[in-house]
N, C-alpha and C positions, 0 to 999 in steps of 0.2 A: 374100781369103785368111783362113781361119779360124785357130784356135789348136790344131788337132788334128794328126792324123798327117800330113796332106799338107804342112803348114808345117814340121814337124820333119824331113822328108826333104830340105829344102833347106839344112840346116846343115852339110853335109859338103864344100861347095865351097871355102870360104876359111877359113884359120885365124884365130882371133880374137886370139891372142897371138903376139908375136915376141920376139927376144932384146933385153933392155934394155941400153942403152949405158952406164948407170951401174953396175948391179950384175952384169950378165952373165947373169942368169937369164932363162928363157923366160917372162916374166911381164908384159911390156909389152903392154897392150891396144891394138889398132890403132884401134878406133873411139872408145874412151873417152880415149885418149892419156895414160894414166898407168900406171905399173908397180904391180902388186899386191904385189910383194915389198918394194921399197925406197921407193916413193912418188914416184919420178921423174915429173915432169910435173904433179904436184899440190902438192908442197911442196919447199922447198929443203933442209930437214933430212931426214936419213935416217929412214925409218919404223922404229921400234923398239917393238913391242907389249910389254906387260908379261909376257905368257906366254912370249915368246921368250927372256927373260933368266933363266928359272927353271933352277936347277941341282939335280940329284938328288943327295941325300946318300946315303951307304952304309947308314945306319940306317933309311932309309925316310921321314924327315921332309922336307918341302919347304922350300926356302930360295931366296932370290933372289941373283943375283950382284951384287956391289957394284962 
């Protein structure tokens, strides 16, 4: 099986993600066995990227939530 059009046609049979039992989002990868949103299955701590904590101020400057 090559990497072309024929192999891409087989990607519609099974979904790769399901609902995560920790965060409830549809981000738990079935084969990788970890959640892309909260990190369940990979880490005990909650996944919190720096860009997720950013708060938009009214004057247009960027600031981070404390």
